[in-house]
SERO-134033 format. One line per 10 residues: their letters; for each residue x, y, z of C-alpha. Coordinates in Angstrom, 1 decimal. Example, Ala and Ser with C-alpha at 12.3 -4.5 7.8 and 13.67 -1.06 7.14 Angstrom:
as) 12.3,-4.5,7.8 | 13.7,-1.1,7.1
//
This chain:
mrklivvcla) 3.3,82.0,-11.2 | 7.3,82.3,-11.6 | 8.7,85.4,-9.4 | 10.5,88.1,-11.3 | 13.6,89.5,-10.2 | 15.8,91.8,-11.2 | 19.4,90.1,-12.4 | 21.9,92.0,-14.7 | 25.5,91.4,-14.2 | 25.8,94.1,-12.0
vfvisvwasa) 23.6,92.3,-9.6 | 26.0,89.8,-9.8 | 29.6,90.3,-7.9 | 32.1,88.1,-9.8 | 35.3,87.0,-8.2 | 38.3,85.6,-10.0 | 40.6,83.5,-8.3 | 43.9,82.5,-10.5 | 46.2,79.9,-9.0 | 50.0,80.8,-9.1
vpgavdlvid) 51.6,78.5,-11.1 | 55.4,77.9,-11.2 | 57.4,79.3,-14.7 | 56.8,82.1,-16.9 | 52.1,80.5,-16.9 | 49.8,82.9,-15.7 | 46.8,82.1,-15.5 | 43.5,85.1,-15.5 | 39.8,85.4,-15.9 | 38.7,88.4,-17.5
pdsivlseks) 35.9,89.8,-15.4 | 34.4,91.8,-18.4 | 34.1,87.9,-20.4 | 31.6,86.8,-17.5 | 28.2,87.0,-19.0 | 24.5,85.6,-18.8 | 22.9,83.7,-21.8 | 19.6,85.9,-20.7 | 20.3,89.6,-19.8 | 17.3,89.7,-17.4
pvegdavtis) 16.1,85.8,-16.4 | 13.5,84.9,-13.8 | 13.7,82.6,-11.6 | 13.5,79.2,-12.3 | 15.4,80.0,-15.6 | 18.3,77.8,-17.0 | 20.4,80.3,-18.3 | 24.3,79.5,-18.9 | 26.9,81.9,-17.5 | 30.3,82.1,-19.7
avlrnqgdmd) 34.0,83.4,-18.9 | 37.0,83.4,-21.0 | 40.2,82.0,-18.9 | 43.1,83.8,-20.7 | 46.8,82.5,-20.5 | 49.3,85.9,-20.7 | 51.5,84.4,-19.8 | 54.8,83.0,-22.4 | 55.0,79.8,-21.1 | 52.2,76.7,-22.8
itedvevrfv) 49.8,75.0,-20.3 | 49.7,71.1,-21.4 | 47.5,69.9,-18.8 | 44.0,69.9,-17.8 | 42.7,73.3,-16.4 | 39.7,73.2,-14.2 | 37.4,75.9,-13.8 | 34.7,76.2,-11.2 | 32.0,78.2,-11.2 | 30.1,78.7,-7.8
egdpekgglq) 26.9,80.2,-6.3 | 28.3,81.9,-3.4 | 31.2,82.6,-1.4 | 33.3,79.4,-1.9 | 35.0,80.3,1.8 | 31.8,79.6,3.4 | 30.5,77.3,1.9 | 29.4,77.8,-1.2 | 27.3,75.4,-3.9 | 28.9,74.7,-7.0
igsdaialgi) 27.4,74.6,-9.5 | 27.2,72.0,-12.2 | 31.0,70.2,-12.8 | 33.8,72.1,-12.9 | 34.6,73.6,-16.7 | 37.8,71.9,-18.2 | 40.1,73.6,-20.8 | 42.4,70.6,-22.6 | 45.6,73.0,-22.5 | 46.3,76.4,-22.9
kagatgkmqv) 48.7,78.1,-25.3 | 50.7,80.8,-24.4 | 48.6,84.1,-25.2 | 45.7,81.9,-26.1 | 42.6,81.6,-24.4 | 39.5,79.1,-23.7 | 35.9,79.8,-23.3 | 34.4,78.0,-20.4 | 30.6,77.5,-19.6 | 28.1,76.2,-17.3
kwrvaagktk) 24.8,75.8,-17.3 | 22.3,77.0,-13.9 | 19.4,77.6,-12.6 | 18.3,81.6,-11.9 | 17.9,81.4,-8.0 | 15.3,83.7,-6.0 | 17.2,87.0,-4.7 | 20.9,88.6,-5.0 | 23.1,86.1,-5.9 | 27.2,86.7,-6.2
iyviadphdm) 29.0,83.8,-8.3 | 32.5,83.1,-8.3 | 34.2,82.1,-11.0 | 37.9,79.8,-9.8 | 40.7,78.5,-12.4 | 42.4,75.8,-11.3 | 40.6,75.6,-7.6 | 43.0,74.9,-5.2 | 45.9,74.7,-7.1 | 46.2,71.0,-7.1
vketkrwatd) 48.4,68.4,-7.4 | 47.2,66.0,-10.9 | 50.1,63.2,-10.0 | 52.3,61.5,-7.7 | 54.8,59.0,-7.8 | 52.6,55.3,-7.7 | 55.9,52.8,-7.7 | 58.8,52.0,-6.1 | 61.5,52.4,-8.8 | 64.8,50.8,-6.4
ldewgtregt) 63.7,47.2,-5.8 | 66.7,45.8,-6.1 | 68.1,48.7,-3.5 | 65.2,47.5,-0.8 | 66.8,47.0,2.7 | 70.1,49.2,2.2 | 70.7,52.4,3.5 | 72.5,55.5,1.8 | 72.9,59.0,3.6 | 75.6,61.6,4.5
kevtitdvsi) 75.7,60.6,8.3 | 75.3,64.0,10.1 | 72.4,62.2,11.3 | 72.1,58.9,12.1 | 69.3,56.9,12.6 | 69.9,54.3,15.4 | 66.6,52.3,15.7 | 63.2,51.6,14.2 | 60.6,50.4,15.8 | 56.7,49.5,14.7
fdkwgrktyk) 53.8,49.8,17.5 | 50.6,48.9,17.1 | 47.4,50.7,19.1 | 48.0,49.4,22.5 | 51.6,50.6,22.5 | 53.2,47.1,21.6 | 56.2,46.7,19.4 | 55.3,44.5,16.6 | 55.7,44.0,13.0 | 52.1,42.8,12.6
iksggkitir) 49.4,45.4,12.0 | 45.2,44.6,11.7 | 44.0,46.2,8.6 | 42.5,49.5,9.6 | 44.2,49.4,13.2 | 45.9,52.1,14.2 | 50.3,52.1,13.2 | 52.8,54.5,14.9 | 56.5,54.1,13.5 | 59.2,55.2,15.6
vnfiveeeid) 62.7,56.5,14.5 | 65.4,57.0,17.0 | 68.5,59.0,15.6 | 71.9,60.9,16.6 | 73.0,63.7,15.3 | 76.3,64.2,14.4 | 77.1,67.2,13.3 | 74.4,70.5,13.4 | 72.8,70.9,10.3 | 69.8,73.6,9.2
dfhfgvaifr) 66.6,73.3,6.7 | 66.0,69.3,7.0 | 62.7,67.3,7.7 | 62.1,63.7,7.9 | 59.9,61.4,5.4 | 58.3,57.5,6.0 | 56.8,55.8,2.9 | 55.0,52.0,2.7 | 55.0,49.9,0.0 | 53.4,46.5,-0.8
edgvycygpn) 56.0,43.8,-1.5 | 55.6,43.8,-5.4 | 56.3,47.6,-5.3 | 53.2,49.6,-5.2 | 53.6,52.8,-3.5 | 50.8,53.0,-1.0 | 51.6,56.1,1.2 | 54.6,58.6,1.7 | 53.8,61.5,3.5 | 57.1,63.4,5.1
tqfdglvikr) 56.8,66.7,7.7 | 58.1,69.2,4.4 | 54.9,68.2,2.6 | 53.0,69.1,5.6 | 54.5,72.1,6.0 | 55.9,71.5,9.1 | 59.1,73.7,9.0 | 62.2,72.1,11.8 | 65.1,74.5,10.8 | 68.1,73.2,13.1
mdrgkgyfel) 69.3,70.5,15.2 | 72.0,70.5,17.3 | 74.7,67.3,18.4 | 72.7,64.3,20.9 | 70.2,61.9,20.3 | 66.8,62.8,19.0 | 63.5,60.7,17.6 | 60.4,61.6,15.4 | 57.2,59.6,15.2 | 54.7,58.6,12.5
ecknlllmpr) 51.2,57.8,13.9 | 48.7,56.5,10.8 | 45.0,56.2,13.7 | 43.8,54.0,10.8 | 45.7,51.9,8.3 | 44.0,51.7,5.3 | 45.6,48.9,3.6 | 44.6,44.7,3.2 | 46.2,41.9,4.0 | 49.7,41.3,2.6
syyvsvaiwd) 53.2,42.2,3.2 | 54.3,45.6,2.9 | 57.8,47.4,3.4 | 58.4,50.6,5.4 | 61.3,52.9,4.4 | 62.5,56.2,6.8 | 65.0,59.0,6.0 | 66.1,62.2,6.7 | 66.7,64.7,4.0 | 67.4,67.7,3.2
nnetlaydyh) 64.6,70.2,2.2 | 65.4,69.9,-1.5 | 65.4,66.0,-1.1 | 68.9,65.6,-3.1 | 70.5,64.8,0.3 | 70.1,61.4,2.4 | 72.0,61.9,6.1 | 69.8,59.1,6.0 | 67.7,56.9,4.1 | 66.9,53.1,5.0
kcsykieimr) 65.2,52.0,1.6 | 62.2,49.8,2.2 | 64.5,48.1,5.5 | 61.7,46.9,7.9 | 58.5,44.6,6.9 | 55.2,44.6,8.3 | 52.2,42.0,8.1 | 48.6,43.6,7.5 | 46.5,40.7,9.7 | 42.8,40.3,8.2
nstfgqllrl) 40.1,37.1,7.4 | 40.5,37.8,3.7 | 42.4,40.2,1.2 | 39.6,40.2,-1.6 | 42.9,41.1,-3.7 | 42.6,44.6,-2.8 | 45.2,47.3,-2.1 | 42.8,49.3,0.3 | 40.5,49.1,3.0 | 37.7,52.3,2.0
sskwsnskls) 34.9,53.0,4.0 | 32.5,53.1,1.1 | 28.3,52.5,1.6 | 25.3,51.2,-1.0 | 23.0,53.9,-1.0 | 19.9,53.3,1.4 | 22.4,51.0,3.2 | 25.0,51.4,6.5 | 29.1,52.3,6.1 | 31.4,49.6,5.6
lssnikylpn) 34.7,48.8,6.0 | 34.7,45.3,4.0 | 33.1,43.7,1.2 | 30.9,40.5,1.6 | 33.0,37.8,1.5 | 30.6,35.2,0.6 | 29.3,37.7,-2.4 | 32.9,38.3,-3.8 | 33.6,37.3,-7.3 | 36.4,35.6,-9.4
ldyltekvgt) 38.1,38.5,-10.6 | 40.4,36.0,-12.6 | 37.5,35.9,-15.1 | 38.3,39.4,-16.4 | 41.9,39.0,-16.6 | 43.5,40.4,-20.1 | 39.9,42.0,-20.9 | 40.5,45.3,-19.6 | 38.7,48.2,-22.1 | 35.6,45.9,-23.4
evnsdliife) 31.7,46.0,-22.3 | 29.5,42.5,-22.3 | 26.1,42.4,-22.5 | 23.6,39.9,-23.4 | 20.1,40.3,-24.9 | 18.9,39.4,-20.9 | 21.4,41.7,-19.4 | 22.5,45.1,-20.2 | 24.2,47.4,-18.6 | 22.7,51.2,-19.5
slvflnnydc) 24.7,53.7,-17.9 | 27.8,54.7,-15.4 | 28.3,58.0,-13.6 | 30.0,59.3,-11.8 | 28.7,62.5,-9.1 | 30.7,64.5,-6.8 | 29.7,66.3,-3.4 | 27.0,68.2,-4.8 | 25.2,65.2,-6.5 | 26.7,67.0,-10.0
kdnvfvtgrd) 28.4,64.4,-12.8 | 31.6,64.5,-12.6 | 35.5,63.2,-13.6 | 37.7,64.8,-11.7 | 37.6,64.7,-8.0 | 38.8,66.1,-4.8 | 40.7,63.9,-2.6 | 38.8,63.9,0.8 | 35.5,64.5,-0.7 | 32.5,62.5,-1.7
fkikvafkid) 32.3,60.2,-4.6 | 29.6,58.3,-5.5 | 29.2,55.8,-8.5 | 25.8,55.4,-10.2 | 24.8,52.6,-11.9 | 21.6,52.2,-14.1 | 21.5,47.9,-15.4 | 18.3,46.1,-16.8 | 17.7,42.7,-16.2 | 15.2,40.5,-18.1
kslnkqlkfy) 11.7,39.7,-16.1 | 13.0,36.1,-17.5 | 15.4,35.5,-14.9 | 13.6,35.7,-12.2 | 14.1,32.4,-10.8 | 18.2,32.5,-11.6 | 17.6,36.0,-9.7 | 18.6,35.4,-6.2 | 22.5,33.9,-7.6 | 22.9,37.4,-9.1
ilwigiyrsd) 25.4,39.9,-7.5 | 26.3,43.4,-8.9 | 30.1,44.0,-8.3 | 32.0,47.4,-8.9 | 35.3,48.3,-8.1 | 38.1,51.1,-8.6 | 41.4,50.1,-10.2 | 44.1,52.5,-10.3 | 45.1,53.9,-13.9 | 48.0,51.4,-13.9
giychgetkk) 45.4,48.1,-13.5 | 46.4,47.8,-9.3 | 43.1,47.2,-8.2 | 42.3,49.3,-5.1 | 38.9,48.5,-3.7 | 35.2,46.9,-4.4 | 32.3,46.4,-3.1 | 29.0,43.6,-4.0 | 25.4,44.0,-4.0 | 22.9,41.1,-4.4
vsfcgtnset) 20.4,42.4,-7.3 | 16.9,42.9,-5.9 | 14.7,42.5,-8.9 | 14.4,42.1,-12.9 | 13.7,45.2,-15.2 | 15.5,48.5,-14.5 | 17.7,48.5,-11.6 | 19.4,52.2,-10.4 | 22.4,51.6,-7.7 | 24.7,54.3,-6.2
liypklrllp) 27.9,53.5,-4.6 | 28.7,55.8,-2.1 | 32.7,56.9,-0.9 | 32.1,59.5,1.9 | 35.8,61.5,2.0 | 37.4,59.2,-0.7 | 41.2,59.7,0.4 | 42.5,58.2,-3.2 | 45.8,60.6,-3.7 | 46.3,62.2,-7.5
ggykvsagiw) 46.3,60.5,-10.7 | 43.9,58.4,-13.0 | 41.7,55.9,-11.7 | 39.2,53.6,-13.3 | 36.0,51.7,-12.3 | 34.5,48.7,-13.7 | 31.5,47.0,-12.8 | 29.9,43.5,-13.6 | 27.0,40.8,-13.3 | 28.3,38.1,-11.3
asdthrflay) 26.4,34.7,-10.8 | 27.0,32.7,-8.1 | 25.9,29.3,-9.2 | 28.0,29.4,-12.2 | 31.0,31.5,-11.4 | 31.1,33.9,-13.8 | 30.1,36.9,-15.2 | 27.0,37.7,-17.2 | 27.3,41.0,-18.1 | 30.3,43.3,-17.3
shgihsfnmi) 31.6,46.6,-18.3 | 36.0,46.4,-17.6 | 38.1,49.4,-17.4 | 36.3,52.1,-19.7 | 35.1,54.4,-17.4 | 37.3,56.7,-16.3 | 38.2,59.6,-13.5 | 41.0,62.1,-12.1 | 41.5,62.7,-8.8 | 43.3,65.9,-7.6
snkrdhgtvy) 44.7,67.2,-4.2 | 45.8,70.1,-2.2 | 48.3,67.5,-0.9 | 51.6,66.5,-1.9 | 52.3,63.3,-0.7 | 53.0,60.1,-2.4 | 51.5,56.9,-2.7 | 47.8,55.8,-3.5 | 45.7,56.5,-0.3 | 46.1,59.8,2.5
lehrwswhip) 45.9,58.6,5.6 | 45.1,60.9,8.8 | 48.6,61.0,11.1 | 50.2,62.7,13.2 | 54.4,63.9,13.6 | 55.9,64.0,17.3 | 59.6,64.9,17.4 | 62.0,65.2,19.9 | 65.5,67.0,18.8 | 68.5,68.3,20.6
kggiaqcqtk) 68.7,72.0,20.1 | 71.1,74.1,22.1 | 71.7,71.6,24.8 | 67.9,71.1,25.9 | 65.5,68.0,23.7 | 62.7,70.0,22.0 | 59.5,68.3,21.8 | 56.4,68.6,19.1 | 53.5,67.4,17.7 | 51.6,68.3,14.8
nll) 48.1,66.5,14.2 | 47.1,65.8,10.1 | 43.8,65.3,9.0
//
């Protein structure tokens, strides 16, 4: 018998968080609008929680706004209820009704409603816009960069770095004139202009207010360079805080080679695993499909009478279906497909492939797994703490026949999701990093180190 409990709005403590949005946008959630579909539910009942989001400012919101319902304090590990509700833009003075289904828990429960959780970044720079200027420099020269060195995990000066290995970029400079309110920046681009990663000290909240005349340096250390083998170029710069004035800016002037056995055609070396298997940092070379087969097939899905893709969904770190995910949290792709029993003899040749692409077609990462049996298969690919930076992404899946070298069934670029982040870094993947610097100040060189995880 289900336990009867007293549940009414007085029992629920509703906390309303709304992010500060620049300009004349003012998002609020009216506490009086938060209601349950049942006035006196009992433990185990499925109810709907509703809340009204209002833009009481005088500027339209054209972007999507996420609203999250959380059981328990979010700052103390509260459990998200369902998926984020999405308001498809809200005009000035207008409202949007948000709803989520919830199965009533026993006892007293606090429900928190959060508008635009963490004031997330939704888009970032993804391409170099100045390829014709690579190898050049510009700046007003109050500070002059004198030397840039790249070191591997053993501290050896080199331009060759192992994929997944540690890299340290050291920039030496001379301060010719005293400057205030500046920041250091580094950016890594693939040779075709794909923006891989671009942190700076301002994005990381590190304030360096003054440099006097003299010599100094700054270093960026990345613990794991999650890029696949290919040629890459590094930019370094010392900017004013508004990034409108470069004191010295070297545009993609330093080449590095990422080394490993195979590129797989993908950009990133991400940690992933299939459910009930160990964490991996690379695909199985033996089972890699030829993705040229899918050229010009974006947005299409092909099944046969004998092999059918039934579903592909994304799950968040609460195992709830979602299509908006936060950088640094778990991300799962669950795919279901059916293989007719008449194909049992050919089964040993069949490979399941899942790949993640940026919305502009850049292949980020893929994984493969041998198909185990005929009938209905369900597989989940898990990315612990997925490090993709903000923007749109698409997922493809296919059954590859290794004997005939073709896809027997596939879904290519139909299923999409978005990444958001509280980090402002540019590029495609967030890399754990550490800043160190040694600056002249008051005639004394001052050193500092900051870790950013």
